[in-house]
All heavy atoms as TSV, in Angstrom:
chain	resi	resn	atom	element	x	y	z
A	1	MET	N	N	91.272	80.581	140.037
A	1	MET	CA	C	90.905	80.797	141.425
A	1	MET	C	C	89.698	81.733	141.527
A	1	MET	O	O	88.784	81.462	142.270
A	1	MET	CB	C	92.124	81.366	142.157
A	1	MET	CG	C	91.882	81.640	143.596
A	1	MET	SD	S	91.735	80.105	144.476
A	1	MET	CE	C	91.735	80.690	146.120
A	2	ALA	N	N	89.722	82.813	140.761
A	2	ALA	CA	C	88.607	83.760	140.815
A	2	ALA	C	C	87.307	83.111	140.348
A	2	ALA	O	O	86.245	83.378	140.910
A	2	ALA	CB	C	88.915	84.988	139.976
A	3	SER	N	N	87.401	82.258	139.340
A	3	SER	CA	C	86.193	81.579	138.850
A	3	SER	C	C	85.590	80.686	139.924
A	3	SER	O	O	84.362	80.602	140.052
A	3	SER	CB	C	86.520	80.742	137.617
A	3	SER	OG	O	86.869	81.564	136.544
A	4	LEU	N	N	86.429	80.029	140.686
A	4	LEU	CA	C	85.948	79.155	141.759
A	4	LEU	C	C	85.200	79.956	142.821
A	4	LEU	O	O	84.156	79.537	143.307
A	4	LEU	CB	C	87.123	78.402	142.389
A	4	LEU	CG	C	86.789	77.408	143.489
A	4	LEU	CD1	C	85.941	76.275	142.944
A	4	LEU	CD2	C	88.060	76.859	144.102
A	5	VAL	N	N	85.710	81.127	143.131
A	5	VAL	CA	C	85.105	81.962	144.166
A	5	VAL	C	C	83.803	82.597	143.686
A	5	VAL	O	O	82.838	82.697	144.444
A	5	VAL	CB	C	86.106	83.058	144.623
A	5	VAL	CG1	C	85.458	84.047	145.565
A	5	VAL	CG2	C	87.327	82.418	145.270
A	6	THR	N	N	83.761	83.011	142.433
A	6	THR	CA	C	82.582	83.735	141.937
A	6	THR	C	C	81.511	82.839	141.304
A	6	THR	O	O	80.407	83.322	141.037
A	6	THR	CB	C	82.998	84.804	140.909
A	6	THR	OG1	O	83.661	84.168	139.808
A	6	THR	CG2	C	83.906	85.847	141.537
A	7	GLN	N	N	81.813	81.577	141.070
A	7	GLN	CA	C	80.849	80.681	140.413
A	7	GLN	C	C	79.518	80.587	141.170
A	7	GLN	O	O	78.458	80.698	140.538
A	7	GLN	CB	C	81.457	79.290	140.212
A	7	GLN	CG	C	80.568	78.332	139.456
A	7	GLN	CD	C	80.354	78.737	138.007
A	7	GLN	OE1	O	81.150	79.454	137.422
A	7	GLN	NE2	N	79.279	78.269	137.427
A	8	PRO	N	N	79.523	80.373	142.485
A	8	PRO	CA	C	78.226	80.295	143.173
A	8	PRO	C	C	77.379	81.559	143.000
A	8	PRO	O	O	76.164	81.474	142.785
A	8	PRO	CB	C	78.609	80.081	144.643
A	8	PRO	CG	C	79.940	79.418	144.578
A	8	PRO	CD	C	80.628	80.045	143.405
A	9	ALA	N	N	78.010	82.730	143.049
A	9	ALA	CA	C	77.256	83.972	142.868
A	9	ALA	C	C	76.644	84.040	141.473
A	9	ALA	O	O	75.501	84.493	141.308
A	9	ALA	CB	C	78.156	85.172	143.114
A	10	ASP	N	N	77.376	83.582	140.468
A	10	ASP	CA	C	76.851	83.591	139.099
A	10	ASP	C	C	75.694	82.608	138.935
A	10	ASP	O	O	74.723	82.898	138.237
A	10	ASP	CB	C	77.952	83.267	138.096
A	10	ASP	CG	C	78.872	84.448	137.852
A	10	ASP	OD1	O	78.464	85.585	138.138
A	10	ASP	OD2	O	79.993	84.233	137.382
A	11	VAL	N	N	75.807	81.454	139.575
A	11	VAL	CA	C	74.712	80.471	139.505
A	11	VAL	C	C	73.458	81.040	140.169
A	11	VAL	O	O	72.357	80.953	139.619
A	11	VAL	CB	C	75.134	79.133	140.173
A	11	VAL	CG1	C	73.937	78.200	140.316
A	11	VAL	CG2	C	76.232	78.460	139.366
A	12	ILE	N	N	73.622	81.654	141.326
A	12	ILE	CA	C	72.488	82.247	142.043
A	12	ILE	C	C	71.861	83.358	141.198
A	12	ILE	O	O	70.641	83.421	141.027
A	12	ILE	CB	C	72.946	82.792	143.415
A	12	ILE	CG1	C	73.363	81.628	144.315
A	12	ILE	CG2	C	71.856	83.626	144.068
A	12	ILE	CD1	C	74.176	82.038	145.525
A	13	LYS	N	N	72.690	84.228	140.639
A	13	LYS	CA	C	72.207	85.334	139.796
A	13	LYS	C	C	71.428	84.807	138.597
A	13	LYS	O	O	70.349	85.307	138.276
A	13	LYS	CB	C	73.383	86.180	139.324
A	13	LYS	CG	C	73.004	87.268	138.331
A	13	LYS	CD	C	74.220	87.901	137.709
A	13	LYS	CE	C	74.957	86.892	136.895
A	13	LYS	NZ	N	75.056	87.079	135.489
A	14	THR	N	N	71.972	83.774	137.958
A	14	THR	CA	C	71.311	83.206	136.785
A	14	THR	C	C	69.954	82.620	137.146
A	14	THR	O	O	68.962	82.841	136.435
A	14	THR	CB	C	72.203	82.139	136.135
A	14	THR	OG1	O	73.440	82.749	135.765
A	14	THR	CG2	C	71.548	81.533	134.912
A	15	HIS	N	N	69.883	81.890	138.243
A	15	HIS	CA	C	68.599	81.323	138.682
A	15	HIS	C	C	67.585	82.430	138.959
A	15	HIS	O	O	66.413	82.318	138.581
A	15	HIS	CB	C	68.794	80.463	139.927
A	15	HIS	CG	C	69.240	79.071	139.633
A	15	HIS	ND1	N	68.378	78.004	139.595
A	15	HIS	CD2	C	70.460	78.564	139.361
A	15	HIS	CE1	C	69.041	76.902	139.301
A	15	HIS	NE2	N	70.325	77.222	139.160
A	16	MET	N	N	68.052	83.499	139.609
A	16	MET	CA	C	67.140	84.600	139.937
A	16	MET	C	C	66.671	85.334	138.682
A	16	MET	O	O	65.527	85.792	138.623
A	16	MET	CB	C	67.812	85.566	140.920
A	16	MET	CG	C	68.031	84.946	142.285
A	16	MET	SD	S	68.802	86.063	143.457
A	16	MET	CE	C	67.382	87.040	143.930
A	17	GLN	N	N	67.531	85.436	137.673
A	17	GLN	CA	C	67.144	86.112	136.439
A	17	GLN	C	C	66.192	85.268	135.597
A	17	GLN	O	O	65.293	85.804	134.951
A	17	GLN	CB	C	68.379	86.452	135.611
A	17	GLN	CG	C	69.200	87.580	136.189
A	17	GLN	CD	C	70.478	87.833	135.409
A	17	GLN	OE1	O	71.005	86.942	134.745
A	17	GLN	NE2	N	70.986	89.048	135.504
A	18	LEU	N	N	66.412	83.949	135.599
A	18	LEU	CA	C	65.583	83.084	134.761
A	18	LEU	C	C	64.191	82.851	135.334
A	18	LEU	O	O	63.236	82.674	134.572
A	18	LEU	CB	C	66.290	81.747	134.535
A	18	LEU	CG	C	67.538	81.806	133.665
A	18	LEU	CD1	C	68.210	80.438	133.611
A	18	LEU	CD2	C	67.190	82.284	132.264
A	19	LYS	N	N	64.083	82.800	136.663
A	19	LYS	CA	C	62.777	82.554	137.293
A	19	LYS	C	C	62.566	83.523	138.460
A	19	LYS	O	O	62.576	83.126	139.628
A	19	LYS	CB	C	62.701	81.117	137.796
A	19	LYS	CG	C	62.740	80.091	136.695
A	19	LYS	CD	C	62.561	78.701	137.242
A	19	LYS	CE	C	62.626	77.691	136.112
A	19	LYS	NZ	N	62.532	76.327	136.613
A	20	PRO	N	N	62.349	84.792	138.156
A	20	PRO	CA	C	62.201	85.771	139.238
A	20	PRO	C	C	60.961	85.547	140.099
A	20	PRO	O	O	60.947	85.929	141.268
A	20	PRO	CB	C	62.119	87.109	138.497
A	20	PRO	CG	C	61.729	86.774	137.113
A	20	PRO	CD	C	62.253	85.396	136.845
A	21	GLU	N	N	59.948	84.887	139.538
A	21	GLU	CA	C	58.741	84.623	140.330
A	21	GLU	C	C	58.964	83.526	141.358
A	21	GLU	O	O	58.292	83.482	142.384
A	21	GLU	CB	C	57.554	84.273	139.419
A	21	GLU	CG	C	57.671	82.973	138.643
A	21	GLU	CD	C	58.573	83.051	137.419
A	21	GLU	OE1	O	58.980	84.147	137.022
A	21	GLU	OE2	O	58.869	81.975	136.869
A	22	VAL	N	N	59.917	82.636	141.111
A	22	VAL	CA	C	60.227	81.539	142.037
A	22	VAL	C	C	61.321	81.953	143.018
A	22	VAL	O	O	61.220	81.719	144.218
A	22	VAL	CB	C	60.673	80.275	141.257
A	22	VAL	CG1	C	61.119	79.171	142.212
A	22	VAL	CG2	C	59.565	79.796	140.343
A	23	HIS	N	N	62.359	82.572	142.494
A	23	HIS	CA	C	63.521	82.955	143.306
A	23	HIS	C	C	63.431	84.442	143.620
A	23	HIS	O	O	63.931	85.291	142.891
A	23	HIS	CB	C	64.820	82.644	142.557
A	23	HIS	CG	C	64.951	81.218	142.155
A	23	HIS	ND1	N	65.061	80.193	143.064
A	23	HIS	CD2	C	64.961	80.626	140.942
A	23	HIS	CE1	C	65.156	79.039	142.430
A	23	HIS	NE2	N	65.089	79.279	141.130
A	24	THR	N	N	62.775	84.742	144.740
A	24	THR	CA	C	62.507	86.138	145.078
A	24	THR	C	C	63.622	86.788	145.889
A	24	THR	O	O	63.709	88.008	145.944
A	24	THR	CB	C	61.189	86.254	145.857
A	24	THR	OG1	O	61.260	85.409	147.006
A	24	THR	CG2	C	60.011	85.833	144.974
A	25	ASN	N	N	64.461	85.979	146.547
A	25	ASN	CA	C	65.592	86.546	147.285
A	25	ASN	C	C	66.752	85.548	147.270
A	25	ASN	O	O	66.596	84.385	146.896
A	25	ASN	CB	C	65.207	86.934	148.717
A	25	ASN	CG	C	64.728	85.752	149.531
A	25	ASN	OD1	O	65.400	84.736	149.627
A	25	ASN	ND2	N	63.546	85.881	150.120
A	26	ILE	N	N	67.897	86.010	147.683
A	26	ILE	CA	C	69.108	85.186	147.607
A	26	ILE	C	C	68.999	83.950	148.494
A	26	ILE	O	O	69.371	82.848	148.079
A	26	ILE	CB	C	70.344	86.036	147.975
A	26	ILE	CG1	C	70.566	87.099	146.907
A	26	ILE	CG2	C	71.587	85.164	148.109
A	26	ILE	CD1	C	71.652	88.099	147.242
A	27	ARG	N	N	68.503	84.133	149.688
A	27	ARG	CA	C	68.411	83.009	150.632
A	27	ARG	C	C	67.546	81.875	150.090
A	27	ARG	O	O	67.942	80.707	150.125
A	27	ARG	CB	C	67.878	83.484	151.977
A	27	ARG	CG	C	67.864	82.392	153.030
A	27	ARG	CD	C	67.458	82.917	154.365
A	27	ARG	NE	N	68.581	83.721	154.850
A	27	ARG	CZ	C	68.524	84.532	155.879
A	27	ARG	NH1	N	67.405	84.690	156.531
A	27	ARG	NH2	N	69.578	85.195	156.267
A	28	SER	N	N	66.387	82.207	149.551
A	28	SER	CA	C	65.513	81.157	149.017
A	28	SER	C	C	66.108	80.529	147.756
A	28	SER	O	O	65.916	79.339	147.501
A	28	SER	CB	C	64.121	81.715	148.715
A	28	SER	OG	O	64.151	82.605	147.621
A	29	THR	N	N	66.846	81.318	146.996
A	29	THR	CA	C	67.490	80.794	145.792
A	29	THR	C	C	68.563	79.778	146.157
A	29	THR	O	O	68.627	78.683	145.586
A	29	THR	CB	C	68.106	81.940	144.963
A	29	THR	OG1	O	67.082	82.879	144.666
A	29	THR	CG2	C	68.713	81.415	143.681
A	30	ILE	N	N	69.402	80.127	147.136
A	30	ILE	CA	C	70.441	79.188	147.592
A	30	ILE	C	C	69.799	77.922	148.127
A	30	ILE	O	O	70.218	76.813	147.781
A	30	ILE	CB	C	71.339	79.838	148.657
A	30	ILE	CG1	C	72.140	80.989	148.047
A	30	ILE	CG2	C	72.270	78.810	149.286
A	30	ILE	CD1	C	72.873	81.848	149.065
A	31	ALA	N	N	68.774	78.073	148.945
A	31	ALA	CA	C	68.097	76.910	149.520
A	31	ALA	C	C	67.506	76.026	148.421
A	31	ALA	O	O	67.613	74.798	148.473
A	31	ALA	CB	C	67.006	77.362	150.483
A	32	GLY	N	N	66.909	76.641	147.414
A	32	GLY	CA	C	66.323	75.871	146.322
A	32	GLY	C	C	67.364	75.128	145.510
A	32	GLY	O	O	67.163	73.964	145.132
A	33	ILE	N	N	68.488	75.769	145.247
A	33	ILE	CA	C	69.558	75.115	144.484
A	33	ILE	C	C	70.116	73.943	145.271
A	33	ILE	O	O	70.280	72.841	144.736
A	33	ILE	CB	C	70.668	76.125	144.133
A	33	ILE	CG1	C	70.151	77.169	143.146
A	33	ILE	CG2	C	71.889	75.410	143.554
A	33	ILE	CD1	C	71.090	78.358	142.955
A	34	VAL	N	N	70.418	74.167	146.542
A	34	VAL	CA	C	70.988	73.100	147.376
A	34	VAL	C	C	69.986	71.962	147.547
A	34	VAL	O	O	70.359	70.789	147.509
A	34	VAL	CB	C	71.462	73.663	148.734
A	34	VAL	CG1	C	71.851	72.554	149.688
A	34	VAL	CG2	C	72.625	74.633	148.525
A	35	ARG	N	N	68.708	72.292	147.698
A	35	ARG	CA	C	67.676	71.256	147.853
A	35	ARG	C	C	67.553	70.425	146.572
A	35	ARG	O	O	67.439	69.203	146.613
A	35	ARG	CB	C	66.332	71.906	148.175
A	35	ARG	CG	C	65.250	70.942	148.563
A	35	ARG	CD	C	63.920	71.614	148.953
A	35	ARG	NE	N	64.042	72.888	149.635
A	35	ARG	CZ	C	63.760	74.087	149.077
A	35	ARG	NH1	N	63.334	74.173	147.837
A	35	ARG	NH2	N	63.889	75.199	149.761
A	36	SER	N	N	67.618	71.072	145.427
A	36	SER	CA	C	67.431	70.377	144.154
A	36	SER	C	C	68.672	69.640	143.660
A	36	SER	O	O	68.579	68.550	143.121
A	36	SER	CB	C	67.003	71.367	143.070
A	36	SER	OG	O	65.773	71.947	143.382
A	37	TYR	N	N	69.844	70.272	143.830
A	37	TYR	CA	C	71.065	69.734	143.225
A	37	TYR	C	C	72.169	69.394	144.225
A	37	TYR	O	O	73.215	68.896	143.823
A	37	TYR	CB	C	71.639	70.733	142.214
A	37	TYR	CG	C	70.652	71.205	141.196
A	37	TYR	CD1	C	70.081	72.465	141.275
A	37	TYR	CD2	C	70.263	70.370	140.150
A	37	TYR	CE1	C	69.171	72.901	140.343
A	37	TYR	CE2	C	69.342	70.802	139.212
A	37	TYR	CZ	C	68.798	72.061	139.311
A	37	TYR	OH	O	67.881	72.484	138.381
A	38	GLY	N	N	71.962	69.714	145.481
A	38	GLY	CA	C	73.022	69.543	146.464
A	38	GLY	C	C	73.973	70.735	146.402
A	38	GLY	O	O	73.817	71.640	145.580
A	39	ALA	N	N	74.968	70.720	147.274
A	39	ALA	CA	C	75.924	71.833	147.312
A	39	ALA	C	C	76.680	71.959	145.985
A	39	ALA	O	O	77.092	73.060	145.599
A	39	ALA	CB	C	76.895	71.650	148.471
A	40	LYS	N	N	76.837	70.840	145.281
A	40	LYS	CA	C	77.523	70.885	143.981
A	40	LYS	C	C	76.764	71.731	142.969
A	40	LYS	O	O	77.346	72.226	142.008
A	40	LYS	CB	C	77.707	69.481	143.420
A	40	LYS	CG	C	78.786	68.678	144.107
A	40	LYS	CD	C	79.206	67.521	143.234
A	40	LYS	CE	C	78.606	66.240	143.698
A	40	LYS	NZ	N	79.077	65.081	142.922
A	41	GLY	N	N	75.484	71.910	143.180
A	41	GLY	CA	C	74.674	72.712	142.280
A	41	GLY	C	C	75.132	74.154	142.182
A	41	GLY	O	O	74.905	74.820	141.177
A	42	LEU	N	N	75.784	74.650	143.236
A	42	LEU	CA	C	76.291	76.019	143.223
A	42	LEU	C	C	77.492	76.170	142.296
A	42	LEU	O	O	77.897	77.281	141.982
A	42	LEU	CB	C	76.659	76.462	144.639
A	42	LEU	CG	C	75.479	76.615	145.598
A	42	LEU	CD1	C	75.977	76.827	147.013
A	42	LEU	CD2	C	74.582	77.753	145.168
A	43	PHE	N	N	78.072	75.046	141.884
A	43	PHE	CA	C	79.243	75.081	141.004
A	43	PHE	C	C	78.931	74.518	139.619
A	43	PHE	O	O	79.842	74.198	138.862
A	43	PHE	CB	C	80.404	74.319	141.660
A	43	PHE	CG	C	80.872	74.984	142.913
A	43	PHE	CD1	C	80.363	74.608	144.140
A	43	PHE	CD2	C	81.789	76.017	142.860
A	43	PHE	CE1	C	80.770	75.243	145.302
A	43	PHE	CE2	C	82.215	76.663	144.008
A	43	PHE	CZ	C	81.695	76.273	145.237
A	44	THR	N	N	77.650	74.445	139.285
A	44	THR	CA	C	77.245	73.988	137.966
A	44	THR	C	C	77.839	74.904	136.899
A	44	THR	O	O	77.776	76.128	137.024
A	44	THR	CB	C	75.709	73.999	137.849
A	44	THR	OG1	O	75.175	73.146	138.846
A	44	THR	CG2	C	75.261	73.529	136.474
A	45	GLY	N	N	78.436	74.307	135.885
A	45	GLY	CA	C	79.011	75.090	134.796
A	45	GLY	C	C	80.430	75.563	135.041
A	45	GLY	O	O	80.974	76.330	134.253
A	46	PHE	N	N	81.050	75.114	136.115
A	46	PHE	CA	C	82.403	75.569	136.450
A	46	PHE	C	C	83.420	75.145	135.390
A	46	PHE	O	O	84.238	75.961	134.955
A	46	PHE	CB	C	82.814	75.035	137.826
A	46	PHE	CG	C	84.203	75.412	138.219
A	46	PHE	CD1	C	84.514	76.719	138.543
A	46	PHE	CD2	C	85.206	74.471	138.248
A	46	PHE	CE1	C	85.804	77.083	138.897
A	46	PHE	CE2	C	86.502	74.814	138.600
A	46	PHE	CZ	C	86.799	76.129	138.933
A	47	ALA	N	N	83.373	73.897	134.960
A	47	ALA	CA	C	84.354	73.405	133.975
A	47	ALA	C	C	84.276	74.170	132.654
A	47	ALA	O	O	85.309	74.617	132.147
A	47	ALA	CB	C	84.190	71.902	133.763
A	48	PRO	N	N	83.085	74.374	132.075
A	48	PRO	CA	C	83.031	75.156	130.840
A	48	PRO	C	C	83.517	76.600	131.034
A	48	PRO	O	O	84.162	77.171	130.165
A	48	PRO	CB	C	81.554	75.137	130.438
A	48	PRO	CG	C	80.984	73.962	131.120
A	48	PRO	CD	C	81.768	73.782	132.377
A	49	ARG	N	N	83.228	77.158	132.189
A	49	ARG	CA	C	83.661	78.532	132.457
A	49	ARG	C	C	85.184	78.626	132.518
A	49	ARG	O	O	85.781	79.533	131.928
A	49	ARG	CB	C	83.052	79.005	133.773
A	49	ARG	CG	C	83.385	80.418	134.122
A	49	ARG	CD	C	82.733	80.801	135.430
A	49	ARG	NE	N	82.834	82.228	135.639
A	49	ARG	CZ	C	82.552	82.808	136.774
A	49	ARG	NH1	N	82.115	82.100	137.790
A	49	ARG	NH2	N	82.674	84.109	136.909
A	50	VAL	N	N	85.808	77.694	133.221
A	50	VAL	CA	C	87.270	77.701	133.323
A	50	VAL	C	C	87.902	77.440	131.956
A	50	VAL	O	O	88.898	78.071	131.591
A	50	VAL	CB	C	87.756	76.670	134.370
A	50	VAL	CG1	C	89.248	76.476	134.311
A	50	VAL	CG2	C	87.340	77.111	135.759
A	51	THR	N	N	87.312	76.538	131.203
A	51	THR	CA	C	87.818	76.249	129.859
A	51	THR	C	C	87.747	77.491	128.980
A	51	THR	O	O	88.717	77.847	128.300
A	51	THR	CB	C	87.021	75.107	129.214
A	51	THR	OG1	O	87.119	73.946	130.046
A	51	THR	CG2	C	87.527	74.785	127.825
A	52	ARG	N	N	86.608	78.166	128.999
A	52	ARG	CA	C	86.445	79.372	128.195
A	52	ARG	C	C	87.446	80.457	128.605
A	52	ARG	O	O	88.099	81.073	127.763
A	52	ARG	CB	C	85.019	79.907	128.323
A	52	ARG	CG	C	84.754	81.107	127.431
A	52	ARG	CD	C	83.351	81.677	127.608
A	52	ARG	NE	N	83.277	82.406	128.859
A	52	ARG	CZ	C	82.403	82.161	129.827
A	52	ARG	NH1	N	81.522	81.197	129.695
A	52	ARG	NH2	N	82.392	82.868	130.926
A	53	ARG	N	N	87.595	80.671	129.904
A	53	ARG	CA	C	88.533	81.697	130.375
A	53	ARG	C	C	89.980	81.338	130.033
A	53	ARG	O	O	90.773	82.220	129.699
A	53	ARG	CB	C	88.374	81.915	131.868
A	53	ARG	CG	C	87.103	82.637	132.201
A	53	ARG	CD	C	86.981	82.925	133.675
A	53	ARG	NE	N	85.767	83.637	133.924
A	53	ARG	CZ	C	85.725	84.892	134.358
A	53	ARG	NH1	N	86.833	85.544	134.579
A	53	ARG	NH2	N	84.581	85.481	134.568
A	54	SER	N	N	90.315	80.066	130.111
A	54	SER	CA	C	91.677	79.643	129.775
A	54	SER	C	C	91.960	79.861	128.294
A	54	SER	O	O	93.039	80.346	127.930
A	54	SER	CB	C	91.882	78.162	130.118
A	54	SER	OG	O	91.719	77.964	131.495
A	55	LEU	N	N	91.006	79.511	127.449
A	55	LEU	CA	C	91.180	79.719	126.014
A	55	LEU	C	C	91.278	81.204	125.670
A	55	LEU	O	O	92.090	81.603	124.834
A	55	LEU	CB	C	90.041	79.069	125.237
A	55	LEU	CG	C	90.038	77.546	125.251
A	55	LEU	CD1	C	88.756	77.017	124.615
A	55	LEU	CD2	C	91.254	76.996	124.558
A	56	MET	N	N	90.469	82.011	126.334
A	56	MET	CA	C	90.529	83.451	126.088
A	56	MET	C	C	91.880	84.021	126.514
A	56	MET	O	O	92.459	84.856	125.810
A	56	MET	CB	C	89.391	84.158	126.831
A	56	MET	CG	C	88.033	83.916	126.211
A	56	MET	SD	S	86.615	84.494	127.187
A	56	MET	CE	C	87.088	86.118	127.690
A	57	ALA	N	N	92.393	83.574	127.647
A	57	ALA	CA	C	93.695	84.051	128.116
A	57	ALA	C	C	94.801	83.601	127.168
A	57	ALA	O	O	95.709	84.381	126.847
A	57	ALA	CB	C	93.964	83.546	129.528
A	58	ALA	N	N	94.732	82.367	126.709
A	58	ALA	CA	C	95.744	81.860	125.774
A	58	ALA	C	C	95.712	82.655	124.477
A	58	ALA	O	O	96.765	83.027	123.938
A	58	ALA	CB	C	95.508	80.374	125.494
A	59	PHE	N	N	94.525	82.934	123.974
A	59	PHE	CA	C	94.402	83.723	122.754
A	59	PHE	C	C	94.961	85.131	122.951
A	59	PHE	O	O	95.701	85.648	122.112
A	59	PHE	CB	C	92.936	83.803	122.307
A	59	PHE	CG	C	92.732	84.714	121.131
A	59	PHE	CD1	C	93.063	84.297	119.862
A	59	PHE	CD2	C	92.230	85.994	121.312
A	59	PHE	CE1	C	92.901	85.140	118.775
A	59	PHE	CE2	C	92.066	86.844	120.240
A	59	PHE	CZ	C	92.404	86.416	118.959
A	60	THR	N	N	94.637	85.746	124.059
A	60	THR	CA	C	95.098	87.102	124.342
A	60	THR	C	C	96.614	87.163	124.417
A	60	THR	O	O	97.241	88.045	123.825
A	60	THR	CB	C	94.476	87.614	125.653
A	60	THR	OG1	O	93.051	87.601	125.520
A	60	THR	CG2	C	94.943	89.026	125.977
A	61	TRP	N	N	97.219	86.227	125.146
A	61	TRP	CA	C	98.686	86.227	125.261
A	61	TRP	C	C	99.352	85.932	123.920
A	61	TRP	O	O	100.378	86.525	123.579
A	61	TRP	CB	C	99.152	85.222	126.316
A	61	TRP	CG	C	99.030	85.784	127.703
A	61	TRP	CD1	C	98.137	85.426	128.658
A	61	TRP	CD2	C	99.806	86.844	128.258
A	61	TRP	NE1	N	98.316	86.195	129.770
A	61	TRP	CE2	C	99.348	87.068	129.559
A	61	TRP	CE3	C	100.856	87.626	127.777
A	61	TRP	CZ2	C	99.891	88.046	130.385
A	61	TRP	CZ3	C	101.399	88.602	128.604
A	61	TRP	CH2	C	100.917	88.797	129.890
A	62	THR	N	N	98.779	85.024	123.151
A	62	THR	CA	C	99.340	84.714	121.837
A	62	THR	C	C	99.284	85.940	120.937
A	62	THR	O	O	100.262	86.284	120.275
A	62	THR	CB	C	98.582	83.542	121.191
A	62	THR	OG1	O	98.683	82.402	122.053
A	62	THR	CG2	C	99.144	83.200	119.826
A	63	PHE	N	N	98.149	86.603	120.908
A	63	PHE	CA	C	97.991	87.806	120.112
A	63	PHE	C	C	98.983	88.883	120.552
A	63	PHE	O	O	99.648	89.525	119.724
A	63	PHE	CB	C	96.556	88.330	120.225
A	63	PHE	CG	C	96.319	89.580	119.437
A	63	PHE	CD1	C	96.123	89.518	118.064
A	63	PHE	CD2	C	96.290	90.817	120.058
A	63	PHE	CE1	C	95.904	90.664	117.331
A	63	PHE	CE2	C	96.087	91.971	119.334
A	63	PHE	CZ	C	95.882	91.897	117.967
A	64	TYR	N	N	99.107	89.073	121.849
A	64	TYR	CA	C	100.035	90.070	122.388
A	64	TYR	C	C	101.473	89.766	121.977
A	64	TYR	O	O	102.194	90.660	121.515
A	64	TYR	CB	C	99.912	90.115	123.912
A	64	TYR	CG	C	100.981	90.958	124.573
A	64	TYR	CD1	C	100.898	92.344	124.572
A	64	TYR	CD2	C	102.076	90.353	125.182
A	64	TYR	CE1	C	101.883	93.118	125.165
A	64	TYR	CE2	C	103.063	91.124	125.772
A	64	TYR	CZ	C	102.963	92.502	125.764
A	64	TYR	OH	O	103.941	93.254	126.349
A	65	GLU	N	N	101.887	88.519	122.141
A	65	GLU	CA	C	103.268	88.142	121.790
A	65	GLU	C	C	103.538	88.335	120.300
A	65	GLU	O	O	104.608	88.812	119.908
A	65	GLU	CB	C	103.541	86.692	122.188
A	65	GLU	CG	C	103.582	86.461	123.688
A	65	GLU	CD	C	104.757	87.147	124.357
A	65	GLU	OE1	O	105.815	87.336	123.711
A	65	GLU	OE2	O	104.623	87.502	125.543
A	66	GLN	N	N	102.571	87.986	119.474
A	66	GLN	CA	C	102.741	88.168	118.026
A	66	GLN	C	C	102.791	89.650	117.655
A	66	GLN	O	O	103.573	90.057	116.795
A	66	GLN	CB	C	101.618	87.466	117.260
A	66	GLN	CG	C	101.657	85.963	117.358
A	66	GLN	CD	C	102.941	85.398	116.802
A	66	GLN	OE1	O	103.409	85.788	115.735
A	66	GLN	NE2	N	103.541	84.473	117.531
A	67	LEU	N	N	101.977	90.443	118.300
A	67	LEU	CA	C	101.975	91.876	118.047
A	67	LEU	C	C	103.298	92.516	118.466
A	67	LEU	O	O	103.860	93.333	117.731
A	67	LEU	CB	C	100.804	92.536	118.778
A	67	LEU	CG	C	100.591	94.025	118.525
A	67	LEU	CD1	C	100.286	94.275	117.047
A	67	LEU	CD2	C	99.471	94.543	119.400
A	68	VAL	N	N	103.814	92.142	119.619
A	68	VAL	CA	C	105.100	92.665	120.079
A	68	VAL	C	C	106.208	92.268	119.104
A	68	VAL	O	O	107.065	93.091	118.744
A	68	VAL	CB	C	105.419	92.186	121.511
A	68	VAL	CG1	C	106.870	92.471	121.875
A	68	VAL	CG2	C	104.476	92.836	122.507
A	69	THR	N	N	106.189	91.030	118.660
A	69	THR	CA	C	107.192	90.568	117.696
A	69	THR	C	C	107.109	91.374	116.405
A	69	THR	O	O	108.135	91.802	115.863
A	69	THR	CB	C	106.989	89.066	117.388
A	69	THR	OG1	O	107.100	88.331	118.603
A	69	THR	CG2	C	108.010	88.559	116.388
A	70	LEU	N	N	105.906	91.597	115.928
A	70	LEU	CA	C	105.712	92.375	114.707
A	70	LEU	C	C	106.194	93.815	114.881
A	70	LEU	O	O	106.884	94.356	114.012
A	70	LEU	CB	C	104.238	92.348	114.317
A	70	LEU	CG	C	103.863	92.953	112.977
A	70	LEU	CD1	C	104.469	92.128	111.845
A	70	LEU	CD2	C	102.353	93.018	112.849
A	71	ILE	N	N	105.859	94.427	115.973
A	71	ILE	CA	C	106.284	95.797	116.235
A	71	ILE	C	C	107.820	95.877	116.334
A	71	ILE	O	O	108.425	96.807	115.793
A	71	ILE	CB	C	105.605	96.341	117.508
A	71	ILE	CG1	C	104.113	96.557	117.249
A	71	ILE	CG2	C	106.270	97.639	117.964
A	71	ILE	CD1	C	103.313	96.880	118.483
A	72	MET	N	N	108.407	94.899	117.006
A	72	MET	CA	C	109.869	94.892	117.149
A	72	MET	C	C	110.559	94.745	115.793
A	72	MET	O	O	111.612	95.328	115.572
A	72	MET	CB	C	110.308	93.782	118.103
A	72	MET	CG	C	109.840	93.998	119.530
A	72	MET	SD	S	110.428	95.519	120.247
A	72	MET	CE	C	112.132	95.095	120.506
A	73	GLN	N	N	109.972	94.002	114.885
A	73	GLN	CA	C	110.555	93.826	113.553
A	73	GLN	C	C	110.580	95.137	112.782
A	73	GLN	O	O	111.527	95.422	112.051
A	73	GLN	CB	C	109.775	92.788	112.748
A	73	GLN	CG	C	110.021	91.381	113.163
A	73	GLN	CD	C	109.143	90.410	112.376
A	73	GLN	OE1	O	108.273	90.818	111.611
A	73	GLN	NE2	N	109.379	89.121	112.568
A	74	TYR	N	N	109.539	95.931	112.925
A	74	TYR	CA	C	109.447	97.161	112.153
A	74	TYR	C	C	110.098	98.361	112.831
A	74	TYR	O	O	110.298	99.379	112.174
A	74	TYR	CB	C	107.973	97.478	111.852
A	74	TYR	CG	C	107.411	96.575	110.790
A	74	TYR	CD1	C	106.541	95.554	111.127
A	74	TYR	CD2	C	107.781	96.711	109.463
A	74	TYR	CE1	C	106.026	94.703	110.159
A	74	TYR	CE2	C	107.283	95.877	108.490
A	74	TYR	CZ	C	106.409	94.868	108.850
A	74	TYR	OH	O	105.903	94.037	107.880
A	75	THR	N	N	110.417	98.242	114.091
A	75	THR	CA	C	111.033	99.380	114.777
A	75	THR	C	C	112.548	99.235	114.928
A	75	THR	O	O	113.210	100.185	115.296
A	75	THR	CB	C	110.417	99.589	116.168
A	75	THR	OG1	O	110.589	98.421	116.950
A	75	THR	CG2	C	108.954	99.967	116.039
A	76	THR	N	N	113.079	98.078	114.673
A	76	THR	CA	C	114.534	97.913	114.816
A	76	THR	C	C	115.223	97.837	113.472
A	76	THR	O	O	114.708	97.712	112.435
A	76	THR	CB	C	114.891	96.642	115.619
A	76	THR	OG1	O	114.280	95.508	115.009
A	76	THR	CG2	C	114.417	96.801	117.034
């Protein structure tokens, strides 16, 4: 959910960082993205971002569960 909400801001930020001479303010950046790619352009890269975050969360929880199991083995 958070990725869906913050994706447009990240796309706008990235465009402004890559071409600061073209994208001088947020309003013109949004207009340029929508003009070039449509409203969907604000969500470019959403699927890879969600995939990456999901994999990171899965790895973190797996690591945590294994660590807790290991600690429980040595403390009991």
